[in-house]
LOFI-701347 format. One line per field, with one value per residue (C-alpha): x, y, z. Coordinates in Angstrom, 2 decimals, padded with zeros to 5 digits. Layout:
N
x (X / ...)
y (Y / ...)
z (Z / ...)
//
This chain:
279
x (056.21 / 054.14 / 050.63 / 047.38 / 047.24 / 044.93 / 046.14 / 047.80 / 051.41 / 053.00 / 056.73 / 057.36 / 053.64 / 050.77 / 048.23 / 049.23 / 047.28 / 048.31 / 048.99 / 052.59 / 053.20 / 056.83 / 057.38 / 060.31 / 061.22 / 064.95 / 066.00 / 069.02 / 066.93 / 064.19 / 065.21 / 064.07 / 067.13 / 066.70 / 070.11 / 071.12 / 074.05 / 074.91 / 076.95 / 074.05 / 070.92 / 068.72 / 067.20 / 063.64 / 060.13 / 057.30 / 053.99 / 051.29 / 047.60 / 045.85 / 049.19 / 050.57 / 053.48 / 052.53 / 055.64 / 058.98 / 061.54 / 065.01 / 068.68 / 069.69 / 072.90 / 073.58 / 073.54 / 076.10 / 073.78 / 071.46 / 068.20 / 065.27 / 061.50 / 060.17 / 057.12 / 057.38 / 061.15 / 063.41 / 064.99 / 061.63 / 059.64 / 062.05 / 060.48 / 062.98 / 066.71 / 069.14 / 072.82 / 075.80 / 076.41 / 072.80 / 071.85 / 068.14 / 066.81 / 063.19 / 062.65 / 066.36 / 068.54 / 071.70 / 071.18 / 074.05 / 072.73 / 071.47 / 067.97 / 067.83 / 064.36 / 063.96 / 060.38 / 057.89 / 057.47 / 054.34 / 054.01 / 051.09 / 049.40 / 047.37 / 045.15 / 045.18 / 042.67 / 043.25 / 045.95 / 047.64 / 050.41 / 052.38 / 053.30 / 054.64 / 051.52 / 052.24 / 054.52 / 053.32 / 051.14 / 048.96 / 047.81 / 044.67 / 042.24 / 044.82 / 046.01 / 046.93 / 049.91 / 051.39 / 053.38 / 056.31 / 057.05 / 060.19 / 063.25 / 065.26 / 062.88 / 062.56 / 066.05 / 065.98 / 062.19 / 061.26 / 058.17 / 057.15 / 054.81 / 053.11 / 050.84 / 047.91 / 045.76 / 044.80 / 044.33 / 048.03 / 047.30 / 050.38 / 050.89 / 053.15 / 055.38 / 056.28 / 059.20 / 058.69 / 059.39 / 062.81 / 063.82 / 064.33 / 063.74 / 066.83 / 067.71 / 064.26 / 061.42 / 058.88 / 058.86 / 056.28 / 055.14 / 053.85 / 052.70 / 050.45 / 052.39 / 055.35 / 056.67 / 059.52 / 061.07 / 062.43 / 064.48 / 065.38 / 069.05 / 068.10 / 068.18 / 066.53 / 064.87 / 066.59 / 065.15 / 066.64 / 064.30 / 062.61 / 060.38 / 058.12 / 056.69 / 057.35 / 060.82 / 061.04 / 061.61 / 061.40 / 061.03 / 063.17 / 065.52 / 066.52 / 070.24 / 070.39 / 068.81 / 069.22 / 072.57 / 072.76 / 075.84 / 079.41 / 082.41 / 085.91 / 089.16 / 090.63 / 087.64 / 085.25 / 081.78 / 079.08 / 075.33 / 075.88 / 073.32 / 071.86 / 068.13 / 067.17 / 063.64 / 062.17 / 058.98 / 057.35 / 057.82 / 055.99 / 055.63 / 058.07 / 060.92 / 064.59 / 067.76 / 069.43 / 072.71 / 076.27 / 078.36 / 082.01 / 082.98 / 085.18 / 087.16 / 087.03 / 087.74 / 087.24 / 083.45 / 080.58 / 076.93 / 074.59 / 070.87 / 069.15 / 066.94 / 063.29 / 060.28 / 059.74 / 056.64 / 053.83 / 054.50 / 056.80 / 059.11 / 062.58 / 065.71 / 068.08 / 071.75 / 073.78 / 077.38 / 080.18 / 083.96 / 086.77 / 087.22)
y (039.95 / 042.97 / 044.29 / 043.35 / 039.69 / 037.71 / 034.13 / 031.21 / 030.72 / 027.30 / 026.62 / 022.97 / 022.25 / 022.96 / 022.76 / 025.29 / 024.98 / 028.34 / 031.84 / 030.66 / 026.91 / 025.78 / 022.07 / 019.92 / 016.27 / 017.04 / 016.32 / 018.64 / 021.65 / 022.05 / 025.48 / 029.02 / 031.30 / 034.90 / 036.46 / 040.01 / 040.82 / 044.02 / 044.54 / 046.17 / 044.45 / 042.23 / 039.15 / 039.22 / 037.85 / 040.21 / 038.70 / 041.27 / 041.71 / 044.18 / 045.64 / 046.13 / 044.02 / 042.20 / 040.05 / 040.02 / 037.22 / 037.26 / 038.08 / 041.33 / 042.16 / 045.16 / 042.94 / 040.22 / 038.49 / 037.19 / 035.52 / 037.42 / 037.53 / 041.03 / 043.09 / 045.53 / 044.87 / 042.27 / 044.92 / 046.29 / 044.50 / 041.57 / 038.52 / 035.78 / 035.96 / 033.20 / 034.14 / 032.51 / 030.28 / 029.03 / 030.73 / 031.53 / 034.70 / 035.36 / 039.04 / 039.79 / 040.34 / 039.36 / 035.84 / 034.67 / 031.15 / 028.32 / 029.57 / 033.10 / 034.19 / 037.84 / 037.73 / 035.57 / 031.83 / 029.76 / 026.09 / 023.82 / 022.90 / 019.67 / 018.79 / 015.06 / 013.22 / 009.60 / 007.24 / 008.76 / 007.81 / 010.90 / 011.76 / 014.64 / 016.76 / 017.02 / 019.46 / 020.68 / 018.16 / 019.08 / 015.84 / 015.77 / 013.15 / 010.40 / 007.80 / 006.65 / 006.16 / 008.53 / 006.49 / 008.04 / 007.38 / 005.47 / 007.50 / 005.88 / 007.34 / 010.77 / 012.07 / 015.50 / 015.36 / 017.38 / 017.06 / 019.16 / 017.22 / 018.44 / 016.76 / 019.14 / 016.56 / 018.22 / 014.71 / 014.08 / 010.86 / 009.43 / 009.97 / 007.17 / 008.07 / 004.93 / 004.73 / 002.77 / -000.99 / -001.50 / 002.15 / 004.05 / 007.35 / 008.17 / 004.46 / 003.19 / 001.81 / 004.16 / 007.44 / 008.45 / 012.06 / 012.88 / 014.83 / 017.70 / 020.39 / 018.10 / 018.93 / 017.59 / 018.31 / 015.27 / 014.86 / 011.91 / 011.23 / 008.80 / 005.76 / 006.70 / 009.62 / 012.02 / 014.50 / 017.97 / 019.83 / 018.56 / 020.99 / 020.43 / 022.41 / 019.34 / 018.22 / 014.43 / 012.75 / 009.36 / 008.47 / 005.30 / 003.30 / -000.35 / -000.49 / -004.31 / -004.67 / -007.09 / -007.26 / -008.54 / -009.50 / -010.39 / -008.17 / -009.51 / -007.80 / -006.06 / -006.88 / -004.15 / -004.50 / -005.66 / -005.96 / -005.23 / -003.34 / -003.01 / -002.59 / -000.85 / -000.55 / 002.48 / 003.65 / 007.03 / 008.31 / 011.56 / 011.07 / 013.91 / 014.00 / 013.46 / 014.29 / 010.91 / 010.22 / 009.08 / 007.48 / 006.39 / 003.18 / 003.05 / 000.12 / -001.62 / 001.36 / 001.94 / 001.57 / 004.01 / 003.41 / 005.60 / 006.23 / 007.84 / 010.85 / 009.98 / 010.19 / 008.56 / 006.42 / 007.45 / 005.25 / 002.25 / 001.72 / 000.68 / 002.40 / 000.71 / 001.71 / 000.68 / -000.19 / 000.51 / 000.66 / -001.79 / -002.94)
z (-016.94 / -015.98 / -016.14 / -014.49 / -015.38 / -013.10 / -013.39 / -011.73 / -012.77 / -012.93 / -013.19 / -013.93 / -014.04 / -016.42 / -013.59 / -010.95 / -007.69 / -006.25 / -007.57 / -008.04 / -008.14 / -008.54 / -009.12 / -010.22 / -010.59 / -010.24 / -006.65 / -007.03 / -008.03 / -005.44 / -004.13 / -004.82 / -004.84 / -003.65 / -004.17 / -003.29 / -005.58 / -003.70 / -000.52 / 001.33 / 000.03 / 002.20 / 000.49 / 001.85 / 001.55 / 002.51 / 003.64 / 002.95 / 003.59 / 001.25 / 000.20 / 003.72 / 004.99 / 008.17 / 008.51 / 006.72 / 006.78 / 005.36 / 005.92 / 007.64 / 005.79 / 008.04 / 011.17 / 010.41 / 007.92 / 010.63 / 009.59 / 011.09 / 011.16 / 011.73 / 010.84 / 007.91 / 007.77 / 009.35 / 011.60 / 012.74 / 015.44 / 015.17 / 016.78 / 015.88 / 015.13 / 014.11 / 014.03 / 012.31 / 015.37 / 015.11 / 018.36 / 018.31 / 019.91 / 020.82 / 021.52 / 021.02 / 017.95 / 019.83 / 021.25 / 023.48 / 024.12 / 021.92 / 022.82 / 024.26 / 025.37 / 026.33 / 027.54 / 029.37 / 028.85 / 028.94 / 029.89 / 029.15 / 032.45 / 032.74 / 035.70 / 036.47 / 038.66 / 037.60 / 036.38 / 033.34 / 030.92 / 029.93 / 026.34 / 024.25 / 024.93 / 028.68 / 030.46 / 033.89 / 035.74 / 038.73 / 040.38 / 042.54 / 043.90 / 044.49 / 045.04 / 041.51 / 039.22 / 036.65 / 034.11 / 032.26 / 028.58 / 027.61 / 028.58 / 025.78 / 023.19 / 024.82 / 025.54 / 027.27 / 027.86 / 030.98 / 033.17 / 036.16 / 038.46 / 041.65 / 044.20 / 044.86 / 046.71 / 050.06 / 051.54 / 050.86 / 048.97 / 047.31 / 043.58 / 042.34 / 039.41 / 037.47 / 035.04 / 031.83 / 032.10 / 033.78 / 033.50 / 036.75 / 038.50 / 040.57 / 040.51 / 041.58 / 039.46 / 041.07 / 042.99 / 045.61 / 045.19 / 048.65 / 050.70 / 049.59 / 047.64 / 046.96 / 043.46 / 041.33 / 037.94 / 036.09 / 032.90 / 030.69 / 029.93 / 027.17 / 029.44 / 032.75 / 034.55 / 036.95 / 039.44 / 038.92 / 041.30 / 044.47 / 046.36 / 049.37 / 052.28 / 054.46 / 055.54 / 055.54 / 058.89 / 060.61 / 064.28 / 064.61 / 062.41 / 062.74 / 061.91 / 062.03 / 058.63 / 055.74 / 053.95 / 050.38 / 048.40 / 049.36 / 050.12 / 049.44 / 050.38 / 047.29 / 045.04 / 043.85 / 045.38 / 043.00 / 043.71 / 047.41 / 049.50 / 052.97 / 053.61 / 056.85 / 058.20 / 059.94 / 061.65 / 062.10 / 058.53 / 057.79 / 053.99 / 053.40 / 050.87 / 051.74 / 049.82 / 050.22 / 051.98 / 051.30 / 054.07 / 053.89 / 055.68 / 058.79 / 060.14 / 056.79 / 054.53 / 050.82 / 050.71 / 050.30 / 051.22 / 049.18 / 049.64 / 046.63 / 047.26 / 047.64 / 049.95 / 053.33 / 053.63 / 055.93 / 058.97 / 058.39 / 055.44 / 054.34 / 053.04 / 050.60 / 050.79 / 047.74 / 048.67 / 046.18 / 046.27 / 047.03 / 050.65)
//
């Protein structure tokens, strides 16, 4: 059809709601096929304003049939590229990773001053005016979710990060984000939360440790340890983070005592060493 017809066109409908309205009740025929039957043609859609193309999306036949979104043509001002391996490039037409970003990135930053339950709208959290608790969503419903959380309370009040229900953060139900400027990055593995970055201006330290602590569980020669741990008390904690510890047994060999990374309390506190292995 040609000419200057001013109308709404309906395919599969007698009541088109747009300039071109394509409808079907056949579930096997819901596509619009734009097919370049030449070896060099690019199947494209131009999005124009007053006759000028602002964005173009389609297949760039001259570049390994990559799907691109550009400006007046897919190869001009290309913003997004998807190659045959489903690598996505932002600002590059040759992505070498699943997501290849050649440019700056922006994160949503949220200031928190009271107890908050995190959700999909949060990313970077700056926590002030503590103490209070920041509750994480269920790890088992948010696989690969990442949060960056920082304590910006100049009074160094503790910000408690609480995993959902019985889920854990580095093996513990809660994590103390303290002191001032202590920041962590956490990720969900689909079951629990793990710290993948732990930054602080303060190095954690304690003054004294009581090595005659409380031992739980039973060790039997030749039997793998199960639910065995030792809890040691300490004094003089400076509320700084520590990277945990792993110690192999001597005398009775075959055992390992492991302390998960965490934060010392301010003053007195306890450390729980989980014992694994076969004595």
